[in-house]
N, C-alpha and C positions, 0 to 999 in steps of 0.2 A: 570583700572581696573587691572594693574600691580600689580601698588600702594596698593591698596584693598586687593588684595591677598596678599600681603607683612604683612600689615597690620594686617590680619587676622592671618597670621603666627606667629608673632611674639606675638601676645596677645596671641595667644594657648599656644606656648613655653613658657610664662613667669610662676610663682610661684603663688600660689592661694593667699597668704597671699598678696601680692603684689597687686595685681588686688583687692583685699578684701577693700583693705585700699586704695584705690583712686579711683571707679569706684560708688561708692553707695552703694545701696539695694545688698546685696548677691545674690539672684534671678540676677537679672541684671550681678554682676558681672561671677558670676557663668558659664550664660549663654554665655556670653560673648567669656570666656576662653573653653568652654567645645567645642562649636562649629566652632571655628576660623581655625579647621586643615582643612576646606572647601577651603581656599584659595589655596592647593594644588590642588586641583580638578578645581578651576579656574583656576590657572596656563597650566592644561592640556590642556582643552579647548581654551585658549587662543591660546596655540601655537598648537594644532592641525590645527587654526584660518589659525594664521599668516604662519607657516612652509608650509603647503601645500596652500595657497596664492604665497607665492615665486616660487613653483614649476608650479603652473598654469600660473602663468603670464610669465615665462621662457619658458613653454610649447608655451603662448600665439604669444612671441617675435621670438622666434628661432625655430617652430617646432617640437623641441626636448629636452628634459631631459638629463643635463651631468652630471649623478651621481657623478663622481672622484671631480668636478668641488663643488658640492653642500656640498660636505660631508668635503673636504676641508675646505669652507668656515665655516662652519657648528665648525668645528676641531680646526680652528683658532680663534671660539666666545667662545667657551667650555674649552677646556682644558688648554691652558697657566693660567686663572683665576683660576682655580678649582685646579690644580696642584701646586701654588704655596701657594694656601690657606690650601692645604694638608698636605706640606711637614712645611709651615710654625705656622700651629696649631701644628702640633707633635713635633717642635724644643720646640715651648711656653710652650708647657701641660708636654714635659719633664723636661724641666728648671722650673716652677713655683711648678707641683708637684711631680717628678720625675717617671711620669708614661709613658711609653712608648707600646706602643699595640703589641702581639704575631705576629699577622699577619697585614698587609694591601695589600695582594695581590688582597684581593675584590675589596676594593675603586682602587685602578690603570687599572685593566681593566673592572671599570663601572660592576659590579655584583654585588654589596654591594646590591641586594634588594633579593638574593638568597641566600648571604652568610654572614657568620658575619661580619657587617660593624665596621669603626673605630666611623664613629659620625654614627647616628640612623638619621638623619635626610636626610641624601643625597640617599634615596633610590629613590628618586622622581627621581633625577638627571639621573639614571640608566636607567627608565621608559623612561625619553626623550630621552636618548641616541641611547636607541633600537628602539625605533621611529623612529629616524633621518637614520636609516641603513631601517628599513620597510618600510617608507612612499614611497622612491623614487625608491624603487626598485618594490613594487606595482605598481605604475605610470607607471613605464621602460615598467612592462610586460604588461599593461591593452594597450599602444602604440604600441606595439607588436603582440597582439593579438587582436586588431581593426583596424589595419593600413586604411581600405576601409573608418570605420566611420569618417563621420561629426564632430561627440564627441565621441574622447575613452575613454572621463571620466567618458560616461552616467553612466558606472555600479555602482558608487562612493556611490550614498545614500542607493543600496540593500546590498554593500560591509561591508558599517558601521552598519547598520541594522544586517546584520548578526553577525557581531563583537560583538553589545548589548548584541543579543542573546546568543553567544559562552561567553562573559564575565558573565553576569548574569548567568547562569547555573553555570560556575568552580565556582562559588564562592561561589553560595548554598552550593554545594560539598567539598569547602575547609575547612579546621576549623584553625581558629587562624589568623595570619597576612595576609595582602591584599596588602603586599607591592611588589606582584612580578610583573613584566610586563603585564603576560596573564590574570592578572587579572583586570590590572589595563590599557590595551591599548582601551577599550572601551569607555572611553571619551578623548583620544585623533583624537580618529577616528570621533565623535561626533563633533569636531572641524572644524575636515575635512569637513564633509558633509554640516557642512556651509559652510564654503567657498568654496565647489562646487557649491553650490546656489546662494551667494554673487558673483561671477566669470562669471558663466554660463546662468544664470538665474538675471542678478543685476534687471531687469526692475523689474521683479515681487515680488524678496526678498524684494526691497528696499520701492516698495510701500504697502505691506503687514506687515512688520516690523512699517512702520510710522503711517501706518492706526491703528494699533493695540500697538503703541508703550505703553500706557498705559498700558494696560492689558498684556501683555510681561513681564513688569516691574514686575507686583503686581502676577503675577502667577509663574514667576522666582524667587521671594523673598519667595514667599510661599514653595515654594518645597526645599530651602533647608532650609527652619525654623525648620525640627525635628534636624538636627545636634546644633542647638540652645536650643530643650527645649528636649531632648531625650538623653542617652548614647550611640547612637546607638552602637558601638562597644563592648557592652555589650549584644545585644538581639541580636535576629533571624532576624532584620531586619535591619543590616548591608547592605547584599549582596545588598536588592532593594532597598537600601536608598542612595547607592552610587551612581547608577543608577541615582535613582531621584534627587538627588545633581548635577551633570553633565547636565543632563536634564536643570534644574531649572539656573544653572551659562550660559550655552549656549544659552538659552531666552534672557537674561540681557545683555550679551555680544552682539547677534545679534539686540537688540533694540537700545544698543546706539552705534553701528557701523551705522545703517541705519538713525537715527536721529543726529548724529555725535555730536560733543563737544564742546559747548561754550567756547572762547579762552580768556582768563583773566587770572590774575594773580595767582588765586587758582589753576584754573587748570594746567596753567603751569608750577609751582611748585609741583602738585601730578604728572604730567609725568617727571618731572625732578625726583623725587623719583621710579617712576615705571622704569625710564632707568635703575636705578640701582641696582634695585630688585635682577636682579643675584648674585652680588657680598653681598647684601645685607644679602639675603637669605644663603649662605655657612658661611659667618660669627655668624649670632646670636646665634647660641648655645654654642660655643664658650665662645664668649664674654657674655654670660650668667652665663655660668661658673666659668667665671673668673672676670665677674664685683661685686659678692656679696661679698669676700673678699676685694676686694678694695675701696667697696663702706667702708663696716664696717672698714676698715682701715683711712678714713680720714673724714668718720662721726662718727665714734662711733661703739660700737655695738650694739647698741639702735635706729639706725638709722631708721627713716621713711619709712614705704616700699612702699611709693611714689617718695622718694630720688631712691632707690633700684628701682623702675619701667622706670623710668624716666634713671637713669644712664647704664640702661640695653637697653632701646630704645634707645638714644641718641649714645651710642657707636657701636650700630649694623648699625645704621644708619651710622653716619659718618667712622668706619671701610671699610663700603661698597661702600662707594664713594670713600674715598681713594684708595679701590684696584682697582676700576674700571675706575679711572683715570690714575693711574701708572704702570697698568696690563693690564686691558681689552684692552683699547681706544687705546695704540697704538697699540697692537696684532690686533684689527679693521683697524689700519690705515695698517699696513704693510700688512693684508689680502687684501686689497682694492685696494693697487697699485700693487700686484703681483697678483693676483687671483680677478680679477673686477666681480662684481653680473653679471648674466646672466641674470635676470630680471629687467623687465619694475617696474616701481615706478605707487603704486599704483594711483597717480597724473596724470603718464602719459598715464597711461589708460583710466583714465577717458575724458583726452584732445583726444586722439584717438579716443573714442567711437564718444566723440561730433564733430570730423572732416567728421566720416564716417557717421555720421545720423544727423547732420546738428543742435543739441538741446543740451540742459545742461540737463544734468543728476543729479537729486537729491542725489547725492554720500558725501560720508563723509569725503572726500578727498576738495570737494567746505568750508568743514568748518573748516579746518586744515590747518593751516601753512604749507607750503613744506618744506623738510629737514629733517634732523636728530631728530628736536625740536619736531616734528610734534609726538602724544603720538604712533600714528600706524605706519609710517615709523619710527619710531624707536623701537617699541617694535619688525617689521618686521625684520630690519637689522641688530638691535644691538642683 
């Protein structure tokens, strides 16, 4: 799912001549490019699902949530790769074009979705960073308010519904950009709601999603279609359209989580790209900017649009993989050595429940290999 999300974003941020020259009929090419921005909403739902899952499992294992440990681990995942990207990209941009931004402080403190940003696509990282602070604080607050409750997180669905209503209302009152955290937090909280059902009402969740697997996929895709068929950003439907799209993405995620993913070479390759999606996302906009003159230099000024598109896509993926290997993975190894996770893995949870109930549950971990090569575990831990 993360690989699908990053592919949609890469297509959306390509240029119209590149897509038109390769994808076939103009309406199809235009639709793919126009609707690819929903990849960000898919990332939001996935992040809400996976990150809250880490916290839910930590509470299930220890009976508490350690905010400092959680934020330290998230920081060692996000910050090294981001700051290496930021200063490397700025240095290369100055060397290639002689340009340097007047201010970079919003990027440095993850407020680029409220103040002028150096790179237009990093606003979503600020939304996620604010979510990493908000969610554990919310869960810790629930633990303190509901100490006597058997399920202290049972208010989560109601809170997520309230976030959805407030977010939708604020978007209708807003004019212009929808990058602010308070306008997009509801998409992440919808993922949290799905994760709550998955972790605390697993039997009902899995049985329902497996029974209605085809319908969930169909309706989920149907709800996202307006992004590909309408220019939502230029219509009055955008505020409600964002709600519709993250609900559709959540339906697809739920169906995939409940049914599982077949393990073969294709899915392993897709999962490999998904694990590297963070760095690919960071680098794809600078690579688009730099690969056009590079392609024209090597292939001539009349280089085919397909060549330009291929160079942009391949260079974004390759640079993202290299960045992950030389910056992100060493940071994660350092993190896991000095700040080990307090969360039980999804597979460990499943085995523990089997020991308690004496039966096997139809969960996704049964259909995925253990370890970081698993798409679900890689998404949560990496």
